C-alpha positions as CSV (number, residue, x, y, z in Angstrom):
1,X,-36.1,62.2,22.3
2,X,-37.4,61.4,19.0
3,X,-34.7,58.7,18.6
4,X,-35.6,57.2,22.0
5,X,-39.1,57.0,20.9
6,X,-38.3,55.3,17.7
7,X,-36.0,52.9,19.5
8,X,-38.8,52.1,22.1
9,X,-41.3,51.4,19.2
10,X,-38.8,49.1,17.5
11,X,-38.0,47.2,20.7
12,X,-41.8,46.7,21.1
13,X,-42.2,45.4,17.6
14,X,-39.4,43.0,18.0
15,X,-40.9,41.9,21.2
16,X,-44.3,41.2,19.7
17,X,-42.7,39.3,16.8
18,X,-40.7,37.2,19.4
19,X,-43.8,36.5,21.5
20,X,-45.7,35.3,18.3
21,X,-43.0,33.1,17.2
22,X,-42.6,31.5,20.6
23,X,-46.4,31.2,21.1
24,X,-46.5,29.5,17.7
25,X,-43.7,27.3,18.7
26,X,-45.5,26.4,21.9
27,X,-48.7,25.4,19.9
28,X,-46.8,23.2,17.7
29,X,-45.2,21.4,20.7
30,X,-48.2,21.4,22.8
31,X,-51.1,20.5,20.5
32,X,-50.0,16.9,19.8
33,X,-50.2,16.3,23.3
34,X,-53.7,17.8,23.8
35,X,-54.9,16.1,20.7
36,X,-53.7,12.7,22.3
37,X,-55.4,13.6,25.6
38,X,-58.7,14.7,24.1
39,X,-58.8,11.7,21.7
40,X,-58.3,9.3,24.5
41,X,-61.3,10.3,26.4
42,X,-63.5,10.7,23.3
43,X,-66.2,8.4,21.9
44,X,-64.6,5.8,19.5
45,X,-67.2,6.3,17.0
46,X,-66.7,10.0,16.7
47,X,-62.8,9.8,16.5
48,X,-63.2,7.2,13.6
49,X,-65.3,9.8,11.8
50,X,-63.5,12.9,12.7
51,X,-61.1,14.6,10.2
52,X,-60.5,17.8,11.8
53,X,-58.5,19.3,14.6
54,X,-59.5,18.3,18.1
55,X,-59.9,21.3,20.4
56,X,-62.1,19.5,23.0
57,X,-63.2,15.7,23.7
58,X,-65.6,14.4,21.1
59,X,-68.1,13.0,23.5
60,X,-66.8,11.3,26.6
61,X,-65.8,7.7,27.3
62,X,-63.3,6.0,29.6
63,X,-63.7,2.7,28.0
64,X,-60.3,2.7,26.3
65,X,-58.6,3.5,29.6
66,X,-60.5,0.6,31.4
67,X,-59.2,-1.8,28.5
68,X,-55.6,-0.6,28.8
69,X,-55.6,-0.6,32.6
70,X,-57.0,-4.2,32.5
71,X,-54.4,-5.3,29.9
72,X,-51.9,-7.3,32.0
73,X,-48.8,-6.5,29.8
74,X,-49.2,-2.7,30.8
75,X,-48.5,-3.6,34.5
76,X,-45.8,-6.0,33.5
77,X,-44.1,-3.4,31.4
78,X,-44.2,-0.8,34.3
79,X,-42.7,-3.4,36.6
80,X,-39.9,-4.1,34.2
81,X,-39.1,-0.7,33.4
82,X,-38.9,0.3,37.0
83,X,-36.7,-2.8,37.8
84,X,-34.4,-1.8,34.9
85,X,-34.3,1.9,35.8
86,X,-33.2,1.0,39.4
87,X,-30.4,-1.5,38.3
88,X,-29.4,0.8,35.4
89,X,-29.2,4.0,37.3
90,X,-27.2,2.4,40.1
91,X,-24.7,0.9,37.9
92,X,-24.4,3.8,35.6
93,X,-24.0,6.5,38.2
94,X,-21.3,4.5,39.9
95,X,-19.3,3.9,36.7
96,X,-19.8,7.5,35.4
97,X,-18.7,9.0,38.8
98,X,-15.7,6.8,38.9
99,X,-14.9,7.5,35.2
100,X,-15.4,11.1,35.7
101,X,-13.1,11.5,38.7
102,X,-10.5,9.3,36.8
103,X,-10.6,11.6,33.7
104,X,-10.3,14.9,35.9
105,X,-7.1,14.0,37.4
106,X,-4.4,16.5,36.3
107,X,-1.4,14.1,36.7
108,X,-3.1,11.2,34.7
109,X,-0.7,9.6,32.4
110,X,-1.8,9.8,28.7
111,X,-4.9,11.8,29.6
112,X,-5.3,13.3,26.1
113,X,-5.1,10.0,24.3
114,X,-7.6,8.4,26.6
115,X,-10.1,11.4,26.4
116,X,-9.7,11.2,22.6
117,X,-10.5,7.3,22.7
118,X,-13.5,8.0,24.9
119,X,-15.1,10.8,23.0
120,X,-14.4,8.9,19.6
121,X,-16.9,6.3,21.0
122,X,-19.7,8.9,20.6
123,X,-19.2,8.9,16.9
124,X,-18.0,5.4,16.1
125,X,-19.2,2.1,17.2
126,X,-18.8,-1.5,16.5
127,X,-22.4,-1.7,15.3
128,X,-25.6,-3.9,16.2
129,X,-24.4,-7.2,15.1
130,X,-21.2,-7.1,16.9
131,X,-22.9,-6.0,20.1
132,X,-25.8,-8.8,19.8
133,X,-22.9,-11.4,19.3
134,X,-21.1,-10.2,22.4
135,X,-24.2,-10.2,24.5
136,X,-25.2,-13.6,23.3
137,X,-21.7,-14.9,23.9
138,X,-21.7,-13.9,27.5
139,X,-25.2,-15.4,28.0
140,X,-27.4,-12.5,29.1
141,X,-30.0,-12.4,26.3
142,X,-33.4,-12.6,27.7
143,X,-32.2,-11.0,31.0
144,X,-32.4,-7.5,32.5
145,X,-28.6,-7.3,32.1
146,X,-29.0,-7.2,28.5
147,X,-30.7,-4.1,28.8
148,X,-28.2,-2.5,31.4
149,X,-24.6,-3.6,30.5
150,X,-24.4,-2.4,26.8
151,X,-25.7,1.1,27.7
152,X,-24.3,1.4,31.1
153,X,-22.0,4.5,30.6
154,X,-23.2,7.2,28.4
155,X,-20.1,9.1,26.9
156,X,-22.0,12.6,27.0
157,X,-22.8,12.1,30.6
158,X,-19.2,10.9,31.4
159,X,-17.9,14.2,30.0
160,X,-20.4,16.2,31.9
161,X,-19.2,14.4,35.1
162,X,-15.6,15.0,34.2
163,X,-16.5,18.7,33.8
164,X,-18.1,18.8,37.1
165,X,-15.1,17.3,38.9
166,X,-12.7,19.8,36.9
167,X,-14.6,22.7,38.4
168,X,-13.5,21.9,42.1
169,X,-10.5,23.7,43.3
170,X,-7.3,21.5,43.2
171,X,-6.4,22.6,46.7
172,X,-9.2,20.2,48.0
173,X,-7.5,17.3,46.6
174,X,-4.0,18.4,47.8
175,X,-5.2,19.2,51.3
176,X,-7.0,15.9,51.5
177,X,-3.9,13.9,50.4
178,X,-1.7,15.7,53.0
179,X,-4.1,14.5,55.7
180,X,-3.7,11.0,54.3
181,X,-6.9,10.5,52.4
182,X,-7.0,8.1,49.5
183,X,-8.7,8.5,46.2
184,X,-11.9,6.7,47.5
185,X,-12.1,9.0,50.3
186,X,-11.4,12.1,48.3
187,X,-13.9,10.8,45.7
188,X,-16.9,9.9,48.0
189,X,-16.5,12.1,51.1
190,X,-15.3,15.3,49.4
191,X,-15.8,15.6,45.6
192,X,-19.4,13.9,45.4
193,X,-21.0,15.9,47.9
194,X,-19.7,19.2,46.2
195,X,-21.1,18.3,42.7
196,X,-24.7,17.4,43.7
197,X,-26.2,19.6,41.0
198,X,-24.2,17.7,38.3
199,X,-25.1,14.3,39.8
200,X,-28.9,15.3,39.6
201,X,-28.6,16.5,36.0
202,X,-26.9,13.1,35.0
203,X,-29.2,11.0,37.0
204,X,-32.1,12.8,35.1
205,X,-30.5,12.3,31.8
206,X,-30.1,8.6,32.7
207,X,-33.7,8.2,33.9
208,X,-35.2,9.8,30.7
209,X,-32.8,7.5,28.6
210,X,-33.9,4.4,30.2
211,X,-37.9,5.4,30.4
212,X,-37.8,6.0,26.6
213,X,-35.6,3.1,25.7
214,X,-37.1,0.1,23.6
215,X,-34.5,-0.6,21.0
216,X,-32.2,-2.9,22.8
217,X,-35.3,-4.7,24.4
218,X,-36.5,-5.4,20.9
219,X,-33.2,-7.0,20.0
220,X,-32.2,-8.8,23.1
221,X,-35.5,-9.7,24.7
222,X,-37.8,-12.5,23.4
223,X,-39.7,-13.4,26.5
224,X,-42.7,-11.2,26.7
225,X,-42.6,-11.3,30.4
226,X,-39.5,-9.2,30.4
227,X,-40.6,-6.6,28.0
228,X,-40.2,-2.9,29.2
229,X,-43.2,-0.4,29.1
230,X,-42.0,1.2,25.8
231,X,-41.7,-2.1,23.9
232,X,-45.3,-2.8,25.1
233,X,-46.5,0.5,23.7
234,X,-44.6,0.0,20.5
235,X,-46.3,-3.4,20.1
236,X,-49.7,-1.5,20.5
237,X,-48.9,1.4,18.3
238,X,-46.8,0.1,15.6
239,X,-47.9,-3.5,15.3
240,X,-51.4,-2.3,15.7
241,X,-52.1,-5.2,18.1
242,X,-55.0,-4.2,20.4
243,X,-56.9,-7.4,19.9
244,X,-56.3,-8.8,23.3
245,X,-57.3,-5.4,25.0
246,X,-60.9,-5.1,23.3
247,X,-63.9,-7.0,24.7
248,X,-66.4,-5.5,22.1
249,X,-68.7,-8.0,20.4
250,X,-68.5,-6.8,16.8
251,X,-65.6,-6.3,14.5
252,X,-66.6,-2.8,13.9
253,X,-66.8,-1.9,17.7
254,X,-63.4,-3.5,18.3
255,X,-62.0,-1.4,15.4
256,X,-63.4,1.7,16.7
257,X,-62.3,1.4,20.3
258,X,-58.7,0.1,19.2
259,X,-58.2,3.7,17.9
260,X,-58.8,5.4,21.4
261,X,-57.0,2.6,23.0
262,X,-53.7,3.6,21.2
263,X,-54.2,7.1,22.6
264,X,-54.9,5.9,26.0
265,X,-51.8,3.8,26.0
266,X,-49.6,6.9,25.2
267,X,-51.1,8.8,28.0
268,X,-50.7,6.1,30.6
269,X,-47.1,5.3,29.5
270,X,-45.9,9.1,29.3
271,X,-47.9,10.2,32.5
272,X,-45.2,9.7,35.2
273,X,-42.3,11.4,33.1
274,X,-44.7,14.3,32.2
275,X,-45.6,14.7,35.9
276,X,-42.0,14.6,37.0
277,X,-40.6,16.9,34.3
278,X,-42.0,20.5,35.6
279,X,-40.2,19.7,38.9
280,X,-37.0,18.8,37.2
281,X,-37.0,21.3,34.5
282,X,-34.3,23.3,36.2
283,X,-31.9,20.5,36.2
284,X,-32.3,20.3,32.3
285,X,-31.4,23.9,32.0
286,X,-28.4,23.6,34.3
287,X,-27.1,20.4,32.3
288,X,-27.3,22.4,29.2
289,X,-24.9,25.1,31.0
290,X,-22.5,22.6,32.6
291,X,-19.1,23.3,31.2
292,X,-20.5,26.2,29.1
293,X,-18.4,28.7,31.3
294,X,-15.0,27.9,32.5
295,X,-14.2,30.3,35.4
């Protein structure tokens, strides 16, 4: 009985320590978002003078949000990002499904060498300069295709898709082929409907990747009318270019409001993905477990 009591106390202590560590980790992750949110609705003059933690808004002002929403490049960035996302996801999902089905075939000739070559692309690449020269040579710079084709297939997502197809019973393929079904019928009418959770995971990964992407746009896009949202945001935050978004009279007022404009831009650009994430979190967890257990 005494041993049970000691064990119970040690379990309670471990639970308290774990709870403290997890709560601390949560604060470390959540506080930057809280800081940005409160700073975005604070008075610009108080934000400039503040040197402490922000645990509540310092005053209240929506001027920065009005300035950001009135800035035409934000709307242009949203439009371009949505167009790129639709094109990219349609092409990427089609190619990833086809590639995953191809790699999952048991009677595939040279399956192991092909798999090794594909996996090697995760660790080695030709580099940015050859990629840029290739994109320029085929004449798609300053177009949406420049942001779609170079990253159309993610190797990790392709491996996840192959793992999803590998989990299907081989008897499904055999029975379908006996009935005269070809590969296209087997793929789209039998296999794809049975791996919907895997498809949801991979679609979500592609969506997050596209939404956060800015690097290729900074290389391949010179026309500001084609800037995606994240490149517009980078221009505001890194280049510190908020002059076209401020209407304040004095230079001092412009400098003060430019600080809150940066925070407002972050909130507006990340709000859609933040709102979607709680509903899609279970798919992230499932994506981490795809292929972890082979049964």
